[in-house]
PDB file with SEQRES, HELIX, SHEET and CRYST1 records, atoms N, CA, C and O in Angstrom:
SEQRES   1 A   77  MET LEU ASN PRO VAL LYS ASN ASN MET LEU ASP ALA GLY          
SEQRES   2 A   77  CYS SER GLU GLU SER ALA VAL MET VAL GLU ARG LEU CYS          
SEQRES   3 A   77  SER GLU GLY ARG LEU ASP ASP ALA LEU HIS GLN MET LYS          
SEQRES   4 A   77  VAL ILE ARG CYS ASP LEU MET GLU GLU LEU HIS HIS SER          
SEQRES   5 A   77  GLN ARG LYS VAL ASP CYS LEU ASP HIS LEU ILE ARG GLN          
SEQRES   6 A   77  THR GLU LYS GLU ILE LYS SER THR THR GLU ARG ARG              
HELIX    1 AA1 PRO A    4  ASP A   11  1                                   8    
HELIX    2 AA2 GLU A   16  SER A   27  1                                  12    
HELIX    3 AA3 LEU A   31  ARG A   76  1                                  46    
CRYST1    1.000    1.000    1.000  90.00  90.00  90.00 P 1           1          
ATOM      1  N   MET A   1      17.169 -76.266 -18.451  1.00  0.00           N  
ATOM      2  CA  MET A   1      17.145 -74.787 -18.238  1.00  0.00           C  
ATOM      3  C   MET A   1      17.367 -74.068 -19.569  1.00  0.00           C  
ATOM      4  O   MET A   1      18.177 -74.462 -20.409  1.00  0.00           O  
ATOM      5  N   LEU A   2      16.574 -72.959 -19.708  1.00  0.00           N  
ATOM      6  CA  LEU A   2      16.643 -72.228 -20.967  1.00  0.00           C  
ATOM      7  C   LEU A   2      17.937 -71.419 -21.000  1.00  0.00           C  
ATOM      8  O   LEU A   2      18.467 -70.985 -19.977  1.00  0.00           O  
ATOM      9  N   ASN A   3      18.407 -71.245 -22.208  1.00  0.00           N  
ATOM     10  CA  ASN A   3      19.536 -70.350 -22.508  1.00  0.00           C  
ATOM     11  C   ASN A   3      19.165 -68.949 -22.121  1.00  0.00           C  
ATOM     12  O   ASN A   3      18.028 -68.552 -22.376  1.00  0.00           O  
ATOM     13  N   PRO A   4      20.054 -68.151 -21.510  1.00  0.00           N  
ATOM     14  CA  PRO A   4      19.645 -66.765 -21.106  1.00  0.00           C  
ATOM     15  C   PRO A   4      19.210 -65.924 -22.256  1.00  0.00           C  
ATOM     16  O   PRO A   4      18.280 -65.129 -22.118  1.00  0.00           O  
ATOM     17  N   VAL A   5      19.865 -66.069 -23.423  1.00  0.00           N  
ATOM     18  CA  VAL A   5      19.507 -65.243 -24.562  1.00  0.00           C  
ATOM     19  C   VAL A   5      18.077 -65.640 -24.978  1.00  0.00           C  
ATOM     20  O   VAL A   5      17.194 -64.787 -25.062  1.00  0.00           O  
ATOM     21  N   LYS A   6      17.870 -66.875 -25.225  1.00  0.00           N  
ATOM     22  CA  LYS A   6      16.496 -67.378 -25.602  1.00  0.00           C  
ATOM     23  C   LYS A   6      15.449 -67.015 -24.564  1.00  0.00           C  
ATOM     24  O   LYS A   6      14.345 -66.603 -24.921  1.00  0.00           O  
ATOM     25  N   ASN A   7      15.765 -67.157 -23.322  1.00  0.00           N  
ATOM     26  CA  ASN A   7      14.839 -66.817 -22.227  1.00  0.00           C  
ATOM     27  C   ASN A   7      14.458 -65.320 -22.336  1.00  0.00           C  
ATOM     28  O   ASN A   7      13.281 -64.963 -22.314  1.00  0.00           O  
ATOM     29  N   ASN A   8      15.479 -64.470 -22.452  1.00  0.00           N  
ATOM     30  CA  ASN A   8      15.210 -63.026 -22.500  1.00  0.00           C  
ATOM     31  C   ASN A   8      14.408 -62.655 -23.747  1.00  0.00           C  
ATOM     32  O   ASN A   8      13.537 -61.787 -23.697  1.00  0.00           O  
ATOM     33  N   MET A   9      14.715 -63.335 -24.890  1.00  0.00           N  
ATOM     34  CA  MET A   9      13.942 -63.022 -26.132  1.00  0.00           C  
ATOM     35  C   MET A   9      12.505 -63.403 -25.893  1.00  0.00           C  
ATOM     36  O   MET A   9      11.598 -62.641 -26.228  1.00  0.00           O  
ATOM     37  N   LEU A  10      12.276 -64.572 -25.316  1.00  0.00           N  
ATOM     38  CA  LEU A  10      10.864 -65.052 -25.066  1.00  0.00           C  
ATOM     39  C   LEU A  10      10.170 -64.100 -24.095  1.00  0.00           C  
ATOM     40  O   LEU A  10       9.001 -63.768 -24.292  1.00  0.00           O  
ATOM     41  N   ASP A  11      10.889 -63.647 -23.026  1.00  0.00           N  
ATOM     42  CA  ASP A  11      10.343 -62.728 -22.073  1.00  0.00           C  
ATOM     43  C   ASP A  11       9.906 -61.408 -22.763  1.00  0.00           C  
ATOM     44  O   ASP A  11       8.947 -60.761 -22.343  1.00  0.00           O  
ATOM     45  N   ALA A  12      10.628 -61.038 -23.812  1.00  0.00           N  
ATOM     46  CA  ALA A  12      10.389 -59.823 -24.522  1.00  0.00           C  
ATOM     47  C   ALA A  12       9.219 -59.965 -25.535  1.00  0.00           C  
ATOM     48  O   ALA A  12       8.847 -59.005 -26.211  1.00  0.00           O  
ATOM     49  N   GLY A  13       8.673 -61.149 -25.613  1.00  0.00           N  
ATOM     50  CA  GLY A  13       7.524 -61.344 -26.477  1.00  0.00           C  
ATOM     51  C   GLY A  13       7.909 -61.809 -27.885  1.00  0.00           C  
ATOM     52  O   GLY A  13       7.067 -61.814 -28.783  1.00  0.00           O  
ATOM     53  N   CYS A  14       9.088 -62.173 -28.071  1.00  0.00           N  
ATOM     54  CA  CYS A  14       9.512 -62.676 -29.340  1.00  0.00           C  
ATOM     55  C   CYS A  14       9.042 -64.125 -29.558  1.00  0.00           C  
ATOM     56  O   CYS A  14       8.813 -64.909 -28.637  1.00  0.00           O  
ATOM     57  N   SER A  15       8.923 -64.401 -30.850  1.00  0.00           N  
ATOM     58  CA  SER A  15       8.471 -65.781 -31.199  1.00  0.00           C  
ATOM     59  C   SER A  15       9.576 -66.765 -30.847  1.00  0.00           C  
ATOM     60  O   SER A  15      10.751 -66.410 -30.751  1.00  0.00           O  
ATOM     61  N   GLU A  16       9.156 -68.022 -30.655  1.00  0.00           N  
ATOM     62  CA  GLU A  16      10.126 -69.127 -30.439  1.00  0.00           C  
ATOM     63  C   GLU A  16      11.137 -69.141 -31.554  1.00  0.00           C  
ATOM     64  O   GLU A  16      12.335 -69.296 -31.313  1.00  0.00           O  
ATOM     65  N   GLU A  17      10.654 -68.976 -32.801  1.00  0.00           N  
ATOM     66  CA  GLU A  17      11.536 -69.076 -33.985  1.00  0.00           C  
ATOM     67  C   GLU A  17      12.606 -67.970 -33.888  1.00  0.00           C  
ATOM     68  O   GLU A  17      13.783 -68.244 -34.123  1.00  0.00           O  
ATOM     69  N   SER A  18      12.215 -66.713 -33.544  1.00  0.00           N  
ATOM     70  CA  SER A  18      13.153 -65.650 -33.491  1.00  0.00           C  
ATOM     71  C   SER A  18      14.156 -65.848 -32.322  1.00  0.00           C  
ATOM     72  O   SER A  18      15.345 -65.553 -32.445  1.00  0.00           O  
ATOM     73  N   ALA A  19      13.652 -66.332 -31.244  1.00  0.00           N  
ATOM     74  CA  ALA A  19      14.533 -66.609 -30.071  1.00  0.00           C  
ATOM     75  C   ALA A  19      15.517 -67.681 -30.363  1.00  0.00           C  
ATOM     76  O   ALA A  19      16.672 -67.562 -29.955  1.00  0.00           O  
ATOM     77  N   VAL A  20      15.129 -68.741 -31.056  1.00  0.00           N  
ATOM     78  CA  VAL A  20      16.051 -69.808 -31.419  1.00  0.00           C  
ATOM     79  C   VAL A  20      17.085 -69.326 -32.378  1.00  0.00           C  
ATOM     80  O   VAL A  20      18.262 -69.666 -32.264  1.00  0.00           O  
ATOM     81  N   MET A  21      16.638 -68.500 -33.368  1.00  0.00           N  
ATOM     82  CA  MET A  21      17.594 -67.962 -34.343  1.00  0.00           C  
ATOM     83  C   MET A  21      18.616 -67.076 -33.697  1.00  0.00           C  
ATOM     84  O   MET A  21      19.800 -67.213 -34.005  1.00  0.00           O  
ATOM     85  N   VAL A  22      18.243 -66.185 -32.829  1.00  0.00           N  
ATOM     86  CA  VAL A  22      19.191 -65.320 -32.203  1.00  0.00           C  
ATOM     87  C   VAL A  22      20.134 -66.157 -31.267  1.00  0.00           C  
ATOM     88  O   VAL A  22      21.340 -65.915 -31.216  1.00  0.00           O  
ATOM     89  N   GLU A  23      19.583 -67.083 -30.580  1.00  0.00           N  
ATOM     90  CA  GLU A  23      20.396 -67.945 -29.702  1.00  0.00           C  
ATOM     91  C   GLU A  23      21.400 -68.684 -30.539  1.00  0.00           C  
ATOM     92  O   GLU A  23      22.556 -68.809 -30.134  1.00  0.00           O  
ATOM     93  N   ARG A  24      21.007 -69.182 -31.698  1.00  0.00           N  
ATOM     94  CA  ARG A  24      21.943 -69.936 -32.550  1.00  0.00           C  
ATOM     95  C   ARG A  24      22.985 -69.009 -33.069  1.00  0.00           C  
ATOM     96  O   ARG A  24      24.150 -69.404 -33.074  1.00  0.00           O  
ATOM     97  N   LEU A  25      22.698 -67.832 -33.503  1.00  0.00           N  
ATOM     98  CA  LEU A  25      23.653 -66.931 -34.049  1.00  0.00           C  
ATOM     99  C   LEU A  25      24.703 -66.527 -32.880  1.00  0.00           C  
ATOM    100  O   LEU A  25      25.902 -66.395 -33.123  1.00  0.00           O  
ATOM    101  N   CYS A  26      24.182 -66.354 -31.675  1.00  0.00           N  
ATOM    102  CA  CYS A  26      25.108 -66.092 -30.576  1.00  0.00           C  
ATOM    103  C   CYS A  26      26.071 -67.258 -30.313  1.00  0.00           C  
ATOM    104  O   CYS A  26      27.278 -67.090 -30.142  1.00  0.00           O  
ATOM    105  N   SER A  27      25.449 -68.467 -30.291  1.00  0.00           N  
ATOM    106  CA  SER A  27      26.288 -69.605 -29.963  1.00  0.00           C  
ATOM    107  C   SER A  27      27.345 -69.900 -31.055  1.00  0.00           C  
ATOM    108  O   SER A  27      28.380 -70.516 -30.799  1.00  0.00           O  
ATOM    109  N   GLU A  28      27.038 -69.435 -32.275  1.00  0.00           N  
ATOM    110  CA  GLU A  28      27.957 -69.639 -33.439  1.00  0.00           C  
ATOM    111  C   GLU A  28      28.947 -68.519 -33.403  1.00  0.00           C  
ATOM    112  O   GLU A  28      29.825 -68.515 -34.266  1.00  0.00           O  
ATOM    113  N   GLY A  29      28.911 -67.567 -32.507  1.00  0.00           N  
ATOM    114  CA  GLY A  29      29.824 -66.369 -32.468  1.00  0.00           C  
ATOM    115  C   GLY A  29      29.476 -65.355 -33.474  1.00  0.00           C  
ATOM    116  O   GLY A  29      30.298 -64.473 -33.724  1.00  0.00           O  
ATOM    117  N   ARG A  30      28.333 -65.388 -34.081  1.00  0.00           N  
ATOM    118  CA  ARG A  30      27.874 -64.420 -35.094  1.00  0.00           C  
ATOM    119  C   ARG A  30      27.160 -63.319 -34.356  1.00  0.00           C  
ATOM    120  O   ARG A  30      25.963 -63.113 -34.553  1.00  0.00           O  
ATOM    121  N   LEU A  31      27.863 -62.619 -33.521  1.00  0.00           N  
ATOM    122  CA  LEU A  31      27.252 -61.598 -32.650  1.00  0.00           C  
ATOM    123  C   LEU A  31      26.716 -60.404 -33.410  1.00  0.00           C  
ATOM    124  O   LEU A  31      25.699 -59.826 -33.024  1.00  0.00           O  
ATOM    125  N   ASP A  32      27.400 -60.018 -34.509  1.00  0.00           N  
ATOM    126  CA  ASP A  32      26.889 -58.931 -35.368  1.00  0.00           C  
ATOM    127  C   ASP A  32      25.564 -59.256 -35.996  1.00  0.00           C  
ATOM    128  O   ASP A  32      24.669 -58.416 -36.092  1.00  0.00           O  
ATOM    129  N   ASP A  33      25.455 -60.529 -36.434  1.00  0.00           N  
ATOM    130  CA  ASP A  33      24.206 -60.929 -37.048  1.00  0.00           C  
ATOM    131  C   ASP A  33      23.138 -61.003 -35.943  1.00  0.00           C  
ATOM    132  O   ASP A  33      22.008 -60.561 -36.151  1.00  0.00           O  
ATOM    133  N   ALA A  34      23.476 -61.542 -34.807  1.00  0.00           N  
ATOM    134  CA  ALA A  34      22.498 -61.631 -33.720  1.00  0.00           C  
ATOM    135  C   ALA A  34      21.976 -60.223 -33.313  1.00  0.00           C  
ATOM    136  O   ALA A  34      20.782 -59.998 -33.113  1.00  0.00           O  
ATOM    137  N   LEU A  35      22.933 -59.319 -33.209  1.00  0.00           N  
ATOM    138  CA  LEU A  35      22.612 -57.930 -32.877  1.00  0.00           C  
ATOM    139  C   LEU A  35      21.613 -57.318 -33.969  1.00  0.00           C  
ATOM    140  O   LEU A  35      20.604 -56.688 -33.655  1.00  0.00           O  
ATOM    141  N   HIS A  36      21.978 -57.557 -35.190  1.00  0.00           N  
ATOM    142  CA  HIS A  36      21.092 -57.039 -36.272  1.00  0.00           C  
ATOM    143  C   HIS A  36      19.708 -57.606 -36.137  1.00  0.00           C  
ATOM    144  O   HIS A  36      18.733 -56.860 -36.236  1.00  0.00           O  
ATOM    145  N   GLN A  37      19.578 -58.905 -35.912  1.00  0.00           N  
ATOM    146  CA  GLN A  37      18.286 -59.506 -35.803  1.00  0.00           C  
ATOM    147  C   GLN A  37      17.463 -58.983 -34.549  1.00  0.00           C  
ATOM    148  O   GLN A  37      16.245 -58.812 -34.609  1.00  0.00           O  
ATOM    149  N   MET A  38      18.197 -58.748 -33.438  1.00  0.00           N  
ATOM    150  CA  MET A  38      17.557 -58.189 -32.260  1.00  0.00           C  
ATOM    151  C   MET A  38      17.074 -56.794 -32.552  1.00  0.00           C  
ATOM    152  O   MET A  38      16.009 -56.406 -32.073  1.00  0.00           O  
ATOM    153  N   LYS A  39      17.827 -56.014 -33.330  1.00  0.00           N  
ATOM    154  CA  LYS A  39      17.391 -54.653 -33.661  1.00  0.00           C  
ATOM    155  C   LYS A  39      16.157 -54.659 -34.582  1.00  0.00           C  
ATOM    156  O   LYS A  39      15.245 -53.845 -34.435  1.00  0.00           O  
ATOM    157  N   VAL A  40      16.161 -55.610 -35.541  1.00  0.00           N  
ATOM    158  CA  VAL A  40      15.010 -55.709 -36.400  1.00  0.00           C  
ATOM    159  C   VAL A  40      13.746 -56.099 -35.596  1.00  0.00           C  
ATOM    160  O   VAL A  40      12.667 -55.555 -35.832  1.00  0.00           O  
ATOM    161  N   ILE A  41      13.883 -56.999 -34.691  1.00  0.00           N  
ATOM    162  CA  ILE A  41      12.797 -57.444 -33.845  1.00  0.00           C  
ATOM    163  C   ILE A  41      12.281 -56.259 -32.946  1.00  0.00           C  
ATOM    164  O   ILE A  41      11.083 -56.041 -32.759  1.00  0.00           O  
ATOM    165  N   ARG A  42      13.280 -55.534 -32.424  1.00  0.00           N  
ATOM    166  CA  ARG A  42      12.920 -54.363 -31.658  1.00  0.00           C  
ATOM    167  C   ARG A  42      12.152 -53.343 -32.467  1.00  0.00           C  
ATOM    168  O   ARG A  42      11.154 -52.806 -31.986  1.00  0.00           O  
ATOM    169  N   CYS A  43      12.586 -53.061 -33.676  1.00  0.00           N  
ATOM    170  CA  CYS A  43      11.842 -52.115 -34.540  1.00  0.00           C  
ATOM    171  C   CYS A  43      10.412 -52.599 -34.745  1.00  0.00           C  
ATOM    172  O   CYS A  43       9.479 -51.796 -34.732  1.00  0.00           O  
ATOM    173  N   ASP A  44      10.230 -53.903 -34.935  1.00  0.00           N  
ATOM    174  CA  ASP A  44       8.890 -54.442 -35.121  1.00  0.00           C  
ATOM    175  C   ASP A  44       8.065 -54.251 -33.844  1.00  0.00           C  
ATOM    176  O   ASP A  44       6.880 -53.926 -33.924  1.00  0.00           O  
ATOM    177  N   LEU A  45       8.677 -54.451 -32.657  1.00  0.00           N  
ATOM    178  CA  LEU A  45       7.963 -54.259 -31.428  1.00  0.00           C  
ATOM    179  C   LEU A  45       7.611 -52.802 -31.182  1.00  0.00           C  
ATOM    180  O   LEU A  45       6.548 -52.475 -30.655  1.00  0.00           O  
ATOM    181  N   MET A  46       8.523 -51.950 -31.575  1.00  0.00           N  
ATOM    182  CA  MET A  46       8.239 -50.472 -31.377  1.00  0.00           C  
ATOM    183  C   MET A  46       7.074 -50.075 -32.296  1.00  0.00           C  
ATOM    184  O   MET A  46       6.222 -49.281 -31.896  1.00  0.00           O  
ATOM    185  N   GLU A  47       7.027 -50.615 -33.514  1.00  0.00           N  
ATOM    186  CA  GLU A  47       5.921 -50.307 -34.368  1.00  0.00           C  
ATOM    187  C   GLU A  47       4.579 -50.775 -33.815  1.00  0.00           C  
ATOM    188  O   GLU A  47       3.572 -50.076 -33.925  1.00  0.00           O  
ATOM    189  N   GLU A  48       4.578 -51.935 -33.235  1.00  0.00           N  
ATOM    190  CA  GLU A  48       3.380 -52.473 -32.555  1.00  0.00           C  
ATOM    191  C   GLU A  48       2.988 -51.554 -31.427  1.00  0.00           C  
ATOM    192  O   GLU A  48       1.807 -51.264 -31.238  1.00  0.00           O  
ATOM    193  N   LEU A  49       4.019 -51.066 -30.637  1.00  0.00           N  
ATOM    194  CA  LEU A  49       3.729 -50.199 -29.527  1.00  0.00           C  
ATOM    195  C   LEU A  49       3.096 -48.877 -30.019  1.00  0.00           C  
ATOM    196  O   LEU A  49       2.117 -48.403 -29.441  1.00  0.00           O  
ATOM    197  N   HIS A  50       3.651 -48.304 -31.063  1.00  0.00           N  
ATOM    198  CA  HIS A  50       3.090 -47.048 -31.640  1.00  0.00           C  
ATOM    199  C   HIS A  50       1.671 -47.263 -32.144  1.00  0.00           C  
ATOM    200  O   HIS A  50       0.806 -46.408 -31.953  1.00  0.00           O  
ATOM    201  N   HIS A  51       1.424 -48.417 -32.796  1.00  0.00           N  
ATOM    202  CA  HIS A  51       0.102 -48.745 -33.279  1.00  0.00           C  
ATOM    203  C   HIS A  51      -0.880 -48.838 -32.115  1.00  0.00           C  
ATOM    204  O   HIS A  51      -1.988 -48.305 -32.188  1.00  0.00           O  
ATOM    205  N   SER A  52      -0.481 -49.502 -31.066  1.00  0.00           N  
ATOM    206  CA  SER A  52      -1.311 -49.577 -29.842  1.00  0.00           C  
ATOM    207  C   SER A  52      -1.585 -48.261 -29.216  1.00  0.00           C  
ATOM    208  O   SER A  52      -2.690 -47.990 -28.747  1.00  0.00           O  
ATOM    209  N   GLN A  53      -0.506 -47.384 -29.207  1.00  0.00           N  
ATOM    210  CA  GLN A  53      -0.690 -46.080 -28.612  1.00  0.00           C  
ATOM    211  C   GLN A  53      -1.666 -45.217 -29.389  1.00  0.00           C  
ATOM    212  O   GLN A  53      -2.420 -44.422 -28.827  1.00  0.00           O  
ATOM    213  N   ARG A  54      -1.627 -45.398 -30.675  1.00  0.00           N  
ATOM    214  CA  ARG A  54      -2.657 -44.603 -31.498  1.00  0.00           C  
ATOM    215  C   ARG A  54      -4.052 -45.087 -31.145  1.00  0.00           C  
ATOM    216  O   ARG A  54      -4.969 -44.269 -31.071  1.00  0.00           O  
ATOM    217  N   LYS A  55      -4.253 -46.370 -30.926  1.00  0.00           N  
ATOM    218  CA  LYS A  55      -5.553 -46.915 -30.519  1.00  0.00           C  
ATOM    219  C   LYS A  55      -6.022 -46.274 -29.199  1.00  0.00           C  
ATOM    220  O   LYS A  55      -7.155 -45.816 -29.053  1.00  0.00           O  
ATOM    221  N   VAL A  56      -5.098 -46.276 -28.278  1.00  0.00           N  
ATOM    222  CA  VAL A  56      -5.356 -45.754 -26.908  1.00  0.00           C  
ATOM    223  C   VAL A  56      -5.679 -44.285 -27.012  1.00  0.00           C  
ATOM    224  O   VAL A  56      -6.611 -43.819 -26.358  1.00  0.00           O  
ATOM    225  N   ASP A  57      -4.932 -43.531 -27.820  1.00  0.00           N  
ATOM    226  CA  ASP A  57      -5.225 -42.110 -28.013  1.00  0.00           C  
ATOM    227  C   ASP A  57      -6.613 -41.858 -28.580  1.00  0.00           C  
ATOM    228  O   ASP A  57      -7.291 -40.914 -28.176  1.00  0.00           O  
ATOM    229  N   CYS A  58      -7.031 -42.691 -29.505  1.00  0.00           N  
ATOM    230  CA  CYS A  58      -8.381 -42.558 -30.118  1.00  0.00           C  
ATOM    231  C   CYS A  58      -9.434 -42.825 -29.059  1.00  0.00           C  
ATOM    232  O   CYS A  58     -10.440 -42.122 -28.969  1.00  0.00           O  
ATOM    233  N   LEU A  59      -9.183 -43.857 -28.254  1.00  0.00           N  
ATOM    234  CA  LEU A  59     -10.164 -44.138 -27.211  1.00  0.00           C  
ATOM    235  C   LEU A  59     -10.196 -43.091 -26.063  1.00  0.00           C  
ATOM    236  O   LEU A  59     -11.244 -42.784 -25.495  1.00  0.00           O  
ATOM    237  N   ASP A  60      -9.006 -42.572 -25.763  1.00  0.00           N  
ATOM    238  CA  ASP A  60      -8.944 -41.411 -24.837  1.00  0.00           C  
ATOM    239  C   ASP A  60      -9.778 -40.229 -25.315  1.00  0.00           C  
ATOM    240  O   ASP A  60     -10.510 -39.611 -24.542  1.00  0.00           O  
ATOM    241  N   HIS A  61      -9.655 -39.939 -26.560  1.00  0.00           N  
ATOM    242  CA  HIS A  61     -10.368 -38.823 -27.197  1.00  0.00           C  
ATOM    243  C   HIS A  61     -11.888 -39.071 -27.086  1.00  0.00           C  
ATOM    244  O   HIS A  61     -12.646 -38.169 -26.731  1.00  0.00           O  
ATOM    245  N   LEU A  62     -12.316 -40.300 -27.393  1.00  0.00           N  
ATOM    246  CA  LEU A  62     -13.741 -40.633 -27.278  1.00  0.00           C  
ATOM    247  C   LEU A  62     -14.205 -40.485 -25.832  1.00  0.00           C  
ATOM    248  O   LEU A  62     -15.275 -39.933 -25.576  1.00  0.00           O  
ATOM    249  N   ILE A  63     -13.433 -40.959 -24.921  1.00  0.00           N  
ATOM    250  CA  ILE A  63     -13.761 -40.869 -23.467  1.00  0.00           C  
ATOM    251  C   ILE A  63     -13.927 -39.386 -23.098  1.00  0.00           C  
ATOM    252  O   ILE A  63     -14.921 -39.021 -22.470  1.00  0.00           O  
ATOM    253  N   ARG A  64     -12.999 -38.556 -23.466  1.00  0.00           N  
ATOM    254  CA  ARG A  64     -13.067 -37.099 -23.122  1.00  0.00           C  
ATOM    255  C   ARG A  64     -14.298 -36.458 -23.731  1.00  0.00           C  
ATOM    256  O   ARG A  64     -14.978 -35.651 -23.098  1.00  0.00           O  
ATOM    257  N   GLN A  65     -14.575 -36.835 -24.983  1.00  0.00           N  
ATOM    258  CA  GLN A  65     -15.784 -36.263 -25.679  1.00  0.00           C  
ATOM    259  C   GLN A  65     -17.075 -36.724 -24.971  1.00  0.00           C  
ATOM    260  O   GLN A  65     -18.012 -35.945 -24.795  1.00  0.00           O  
ATOM    261  N   THR A  66     -17.099 -37.949 -24.589  1.00  0.00           N  
ATOM    262  CA  THR A  66     -18.261 -38.462 -23.879  1.00  0.00           C  
ATOM    263  C   THR A  66     -18.440 -37.841 -22.546  1.00  0.00           C  
ATOM    264  O   THR A  66     -19.561 -37.487 -22.179  1.00  0.00           O  
ATOM    265  N   GLU A  67     -17.372 -37.688 -21.792  1.00  0.00           N  
ATOM    266  CA  GLU A  67     -17.442 -37.012 -20.505  1.00  0.00           C  
ATOM    267  C   GLU A  67     -17.919 -35.526 -20.643  1.00  0.00           C  
ATOM    268  O   GLU A  67     -18.713 -35.021 -19.850  1.00  0.00           O  
ATOM    269  N   LYS A  68     -17.382 -34.877 -21.693  1.00  0.00           N  
ATOM    270  CA  LYS A  68     -17.779 -33.518 -21.961  1.00  0.00           C  
ATOM    271  C   LYS A  68     -19.273 -33.429 -22.229  1.00  0.00           C  
ATOM    272  O   LYS A  68     -19.973 -32.558 -21.711  1.00  0.00           O  
ATOM    273  N   GLU A  69     -19.741 -34.368 -23.065  1.00  0.00           N  
ATOM    274  CA  GLU A  69     -21.149 -34.396 -23.421  1.00  0.00           C  
ATOM    275  C   GLU A  69     -22.054 -34.625 -22.150  1.00  0.00           C  
ATOM    276  O   GLU A  69     -23.105 -34.004 -21.992  1.00  0.00           O  
ATOM    277  N   ILE A  70     -21.592 -35.528 -21.281  1.00  0.00           N  
ATOM    278  CA  ILE A  70     -22.345 -35.821 -20.060  1.00  0.00           C  
ATOM    279  C   ILE A  70     -22.385 -34.589 -19.183  1.00  0.00           C  
ATOM    280  O   ILE A  70     -23.440 -34.236 -18.655  1.00  0.00           O  
ATOM    281  N   LYS A  71     -21.243 -33.927 -19.020  1.00  0.00           N  
ATOM    282  CA  LYS A  71     -21.151 -32.700 -18.198  1.00  0.00           C  
ATOM    283  C   LYS A  71     -22.101 -31.638 -18.772  1.00  0.00           C  
ATOM    284  O   LYS A  71     -22.857 -30.994 -18.044  1.00  0.00           O  
ATOM    285  N   SER A  72     -22.037 -31.480 -20.092  1.00  0.00           N  
ATOM    286  CA  SER A  72     -22.881 -30.454 -20.750  1.00  0.00           C  
ATOM    287  C   SER A  72     -24.366 -30.784 -20.566  1.00  0.00           C  
ATOM    288  O   SER A  72     -25.172 -29.891 -20.305  1.00  0.00           O  
ATOM    289  N   THR A  73     -24.707 -31.992 -20.693  1.00  0.00           N  
ATOM    290  CA  THR A  73     -26.127 -32.386 -20.590  1.00  0.00           C  
ATOM    291  C   THR A  73     -26.558 -32.203 -19.123  1.00  0.00           C  
ATOM    292  O   THR A  73     -27.687 -31.773 -18.887  1.00  0.00           O  
ATOM    293  N   THR A  74     -25.749 -32.496 -18.175  1.00  0.00           N  
ATOM    294  CA  THR A  74     -26.076 -32.351 -16.738  1.00  0.00           C  
ATOM    295  C   THR A  74     -26.240 -30.911 -16.364  1.00  0.00           C  
ATOM    296  O   THR A  74     -27.138 -30.543 -15.606  1.00  0.00           O  
ATOM    297  N   GLU A  75     -25.351 -30.083 -16.913  1.00  0.00           N  
ATOM    298  CA  GLU A  75     -25.440 -28.602 -16.545  1.00  0.00           C  
ATOM    299  C   GLU A  75     -26.644 -27.945 -17.124  1.00  0.00           C  
ATOM    300  O   GLU A  75     -27.082 -26.943 -16.559  1.00  0.00           O  
ATOM    301  N   ARG A  76     -27.263 -28.438 -18.267  1.00  0.00           N  
ATOM    302  CA  ARG A  76     -28.381 -27.863 -18.800  1.00  0.00           C  
ATOM    303  C   ARG A  76     -29.679 -28.133 -18.032  1.00  0.00           C  
ATOM    304  O   ARG A  76     -30.686 -27.454 -18.234  1.00  0.00           O  
ATOM    305  N   ARG A  77     -29.639 -29.111 -17.168  1.00  0.00           N  
ATOM    306  CA  ARG A  77     -30.822 -29.516 -16.436  1.00  0.00           C  
ATOM    307  C   ARG A  77     -31.115 -28.566 -15.300  1.00  0.00           C  
ATOM    308  O   ARG A  77     -32.087 -28.758 -14.570  1.00  0.00           O  
TER     309      ARG A  77                                                      
END                                                                             
């Protein structure tokens, strides 16, 4: 059975290496270090999220522009 910390880290999309490191820090009682690592990983995940959001925003803009062009073309007929 997986350790709950490691399991949660893996569920969050963390690498095996990161999950093992945080699990080890927790098991050694180095909770401040484990917390720091989790916060670093969270920051990285948030940056990935924001990067993905920017991509979605660009695609949404293109979709709206294309829909607007289709509507404009249809109304001219």
